N, C-alpha and C positions, 0 to 999 in steps of 0.2 A: 732125434729119431729115436733111441735108444728107450727114452722114457713115454713116447706113444705107444713103443710095441709092449712095453711092460704093462701101460693102462689098456692095451687093446686085448693083452692075456688075461688082466685079470676080470674084462667085462665080459670076455668068453666065457671065464668061470664061473661068476658069479651067472651068466645066463645058463650054463650046464646045470647049475646046483639048483635054477627054480624050475627046470623040467620034474626033477626031481623030489621036490617040496612045493609041490603046487599048493596044498592044503597049510602051507605056513602064511599067515595073515601077514606077516611083516613082509614078506618076500612079495606078495601078491597085493598087496595095498598099493596102488596107484597114488603119486603125489600133485593128486589136481588141486586146483585151490579150494574148493570145497574142504578136501579132506586135509588141507593144510589149516585152514582156518577153524574146524574142528577141532583139530589134533592141539593145535596152540592155547584155543578156549579150553578144552576139557584138562590138559596139562596146568594151566595157570587155575582154574579152579581146584583141582586137587592139591596143588602145593597151597594156595590160599586157605583152604581148609584145614591143613596140616600146620600151616603158621598161626590161624586161629587157635586149634587145640593146644598147641605147645607154648604159643605165648601168651596166652590170656590171663594165666596166674600173675604173669610178670607185669603186666598191664594194671590189672587189679590190685595187685600189693602197691605199686608204686602210686595209684591212687587213694584206696585205702589207707595208706601213711600219712598222705596230706589231709585226709578228712580228720584224722583222728587226733594229729597235732595242732588240729585247728581249732584255735578258742576264741574267736571272735565274737561269738555270741555266749560267752560264759558256759559255763559248765552245771548241768541239772545234775541232782545228786544220784541219779540212774545211767549217767554216762562216765565214761571211762577214758574220756580224752584227757593228754597232757602233753605238754611243753615236748620237744624232741629231746631224747635221752633221761625222760623223766617217766617215773611210774605214775600211771592214773589210776584208780579204783572208782567203780562204781559205790556208791554208799547206799543204796535202794534197789528193791528189785525194780526189774524193767515191765510197763505195763504195755497195753494196746498203743498209746500215743509215741512211745520211744522206738525209733526206725534205724538208729545206727546198725542194728543187727538183726539180719534176718533169721527167722526161727530162732531167736534168744531163749534161752531157758528162764526158768522161773524159780532156779533152785540157788543158786551163788550169784555171787557179788563176782563182776567180770574185771578183770585188769587188764591192761594194754601200757605197753612201752616201746616205740618206735627208736630204735637205738643203730645211731650209723657209727659203724665200726672201724674208724679209722686208728682206734688202739685197743688194747685189752680193755673188756669190762668186767666191772663185779657186780653180783646179784645176790645179796645178803636175806635171808631168810629167817623169821623167829622160829621159837619151838610153838608149833598151833595146837601140841596135847592131842594128837590123832585126829581132830579136825579134817576132815577132808580139804585137800587143795592141791591143785597142780597149776604148772606154768609149761606151756608151750614154747619152744622157740623154733619158729620158722624162718627159714631163707626167702630170698625173694622170687622162688618159684612156687611157694607154698610147700615145701617139702618140709615135713617136721623133721629138725634135726637131734633134737633130745627133749627130755621130760625132765623136770624137777620138780617133786611133790611126793604126796603119800605113800604112792604105788612103788616108785621105783628109788627114792632117796630118803624115804620117810618123812616124819615130820620132826624132828630134831632141828634145833637151829643151825645152820649152816651157811658158808659162803661157796660160790659157784664163780668160776670165771669163763668168758667166753673169749675165744681168741680170732681174730681176722684171719682171714687167708692170707696164709705166707709168714705169719710169724711165729715165733718159737722162744721161749724166753722159761726162766725156772721158774717150776710152779712155787709162788709165797707161802710160806706157812700159813695155816687155817685155811686154806682152799681145801673143799671136799672132793672138786670135778672141774675137769677142764673141758668145754663144749667147742667144739671146733666146726662152725658153719661154712659152707663153700662159698657165701658173697660176702659181701662186706657191708649191709645193712642187713638187720632182723627184725625181725616183730615177735614181742616176748606177750605170749597171750595166755592170761590166768584166768582162775576160777577159785573161790573159797566157799565153803558149803554155809549156807544160812538155813537155819531151821524154822520151820513155820511158827511165830509165837513168841520164839526167845528174843531176852536181851540183846539188843544188835551192839551195844556199845563197847563190850566185850571184842565184837566182831570187829569193830571200827578200829580198837587199840591195836589188835592183830595186824592190821592191813598197813597199819602206819608203820610197821617195823619190818616192813619192806623197802629195803634200800637198793639204788640202783645208784654205781661211781662208775667211772673212768681212770684208768692206771694214774694221770697225770691231774687230773680233775677239770680239763679243758674240754670242749664239746664243739662238735660242728653239725651244721644245720642240713635241711634237703637241700638239695640243689633244685632249683624254680624246675615246674612243670609247665608246657602248655597244652592245653588243651584243643583238640580237632573237631572240624566238622566235616558232614558229608560223607558221601558212599565208601570212601575209602577212609574213615577218619581212625578205623581200628589197627591200619597199616601204618599210617604216622604216627600214632599213639605205641605202638610196637617198637618201631624204629628209636622213637623216644628213649622207650624203657631199654631198650637194649644197650644205648649209647652208655646207660649209668649203672648199669651189671653187666659182670662177667658171663660170659658163654659157657657152660658146664662142658669139661671134656667131653662126657657121654652125649651131649648134643650137637658137637661141632659138626658131623656129618650130614647132620638133619639142617642145620643153620646154613651150610654150605650150600645144600639144594636151593635154599630160598633167594640164593641170588638171580635165579631165572626169573623170579616174580619182582626184581629189581630192589629186595632187601636186603643190606646187610649193615652188620655193626659198623664198620670204617665209613659208608657214605650215607647210611638211613633209608629212607624211603625211596625210590626215585622212578616214580611212576611214568615221566616223559619219556622213560627210555625201554617202554613195553610197547609191543604191537597193538592194534583197537582190538584184535581178538584176544589176546592177553588180558586187558583192560577188562573185558566184557567175561570173561569167567570168574575173574579175581573179585568181579562185583556179584557175581552169583555166590561166590564163595563166601564172602560177607554176610549175606542172606542165610546161606545154610550151616555155615562154620555153629552157631548160636545151637541149630538145631542136632550137630551130630552129638555137641558135646553133652546138652539136654540127655540124649539116647542113653547115654552112658550109664544111667539110674536103671537101665533093664539089660544091659548087656554085661555090668560089670558086678550086679549086686547078686543077694542071696535072697530067694521069695520063699516064704513058708507062713501057712494059713492067714495069706494076704499082706502080709508085712513084708518091707522090703530094707535091706540094708547092704552096705558094702564094704567090705575087707580090704585088705592091704594099704590103707592111708598111712601106716609107716613107711611104706617103703613101694612108691606108684613105680618105680623102674619106667618102662617105656608107654606106661598107661597116660598118655598125656590128655586123653578127651577125661577120664577119668579123674585126675590131679582138677583140671579146669573145673569140671562138674562142682567136685565138691568147694574148691575156690569160690565159686559164685554165690548161690544160694546158702551155703551150708560152712561159709569161711570160716576159718578155724576146728574143722572138725577134727577130732581125736582118732587114732589106732584103736582097733576093738578090745586090746587087752587093756586100755586106759577106760574105755566107754563105747559101750555099742549105743545104735542110733536107729531102731528099726522105725519104719514109717510106712503109714498105710492112708490109702486115699479112698478103698473099697470096703466093704461089707461083707459078709462070708460068700455072698450070692455074686459079687464081684461088681457091684452095683455102687458108684457115686457117694460117697458118705455127704450128707444133706441134713442140715437142723430141723427141716420139717419131719425128718423120721424121728423115731425113739429107737436108741440103742442101748445092749449091754455086752461088756467086757469081761468073762471072770478069768482070774488068776487062779491055778489049782492050789497055789501056796504062795507064799511072799516070793518074788521074784530072787534067786541066788545072787547074791551080790554082796562084796565085799564091803563097800560104802553104802551107797542108796539108791534109790530108782523112783522114777517119776514119769507119768504120763499127762503131755501136754497138749493142748488143743490151737492149733492155729488157722486163719482165715486163708483158703486156696488162692486166694488172689492177689493178696497183700503178702501172705507169710507172716503175719504179724498175729502178736497175742490179741485177744478177743473181748469186747468190752460185754460185764454180764453184771446182773444185781448184785452178787456175792463177791464181786472182785476174786474169784477163782478160777487161775489159767491152768492149775494143772493140780493132779491129784498122786499123792506120792508114799513114801515113806513115813514122812513125817507131818502128813495131813490132820490135823487134830479132829477127833471125833470118828477117822474111818473105822467103818466096822469091817467086822472079820465073821464070816459064816460058822456056822458049828463045826463043820467038816476042816474048817481052816483055809478055806477058799476067800477069795475078794473078789464082789459082784460090783462093775462101776456102772452106775447108768448115764447115759450120756442121752441129751435132750436139749432143744432150745427152749421148752417148756417146762416150769419151775415145776419140780415133784413135790409132793408131800412131804418126803423125807428128803432132805437135802444132805444128808451125811456122805453118800458116796456117788453125790452128783457134779459131773463134770459137764460145765454149760456149754453150748453150741451155739453159732450163730445160726440166723434162719436160711443160711446159703450152703452152697458147698465149704467141705472142711477136711481138714487132714490134721493125724494126729504123730507125735512122735513119743516113743516110749524110750525113755534115756535109763541105761543101766550101768552105773560106774563101778568101776572094777570088778567087771561080771566075773563068776568062778567058773570054773572049766566045764561045768554043767551045761552051762549058756553058751560057753564058746564053741564046745564040740556037737550042738545040737541035741545032746541028751533031754534037755528042757525045751519045752514044746512053748510057744509064744501063742497067746489067749486069742480067741478067734472073736470079731466082732461081729454081734447079733442082731439083726432088725426086728424089733418088738411090735412098731405100728408103723 
């Protein structure tokens, strides 16, 4: 009787409260079957989108790692693939037929190493005599843990130790720096500058001097990965990736919320435990999740003169959508102090760039960088370099025969049609395209916006 009277008293309390809070939607929403169905669906959709934004890099990195250690079809000279725990270097610049890396640059040879950190690893680099190079250390969430290279550590020879999470040991003699990622697998993603027309033999010799070894000399392979199909395939793959990787401390609260849609590190993905309304919402999330990720190029970027670029790539914080957006088509993107990557799809009138038109782009002066710069052309659909009659995919600081105007400005001609003077011509496709302006080691005037970016003007 006592318990019943308590419940009656509580009911009377809430009833009286409802009279004074009639405009409170939580109090005034009746739990009808339709409301409950819609509520379950909406919550599952919201959590599913959250799971997509947070977990996409984890899935992408697991898949990319296995792709980059797959040597089954051989290794062409433009590829940087290598066995697990080995360094792979491209020995030739990429062209239109090279599809491993979307929006690949045409300035550097890429380096890749997939490292399973069950013990400390050491990477040794040679003296590059001021030649630009960089090695990014990415964890499994595509967080940029550290840089090794010209801007941060110089170009002298050195050795760097990568410690697995939870490891501690005395720093051996000769180690320049200790790097401490938060996951027990890392991706080393490197670049070394190749100047147009130079003898690449010397560059190849430098590449061969980059070495990677474990503390004991033994190595562990990547665990087997299972692919899934169907409307909820991403959720199954995310569960698989969570099984192989730690949940970072800062993400544990978010991941705890995902249990409501049947996802956990301990039990994987269990859709059979969800109600029909929840499954309905989750399936919608799988369709809308990629759209919310792509939209971050607008909400997280800076836009000037039609150019867009994002910042904070060195520290995403809780910007999960931004991290996923970069990890997708801009995989391996660096922080703005290392390189800026302004991108544009439109001309000065806001119209989509298309090779049926002719454009000019004029720099008031050579871009303010401490390394080098380039402007690269990409097909809007494939995100790949474009076939053209002179095999020119970019124009930049080291383009042979690049002409400067009498006032020091540089005008670049952009078109599908070959001009009479090809010195400053950047060939375009006959359809839609976009441009990326790469600025390696930008100076403060670029970082703070003092120097403006050039406008792309339609000529014909």
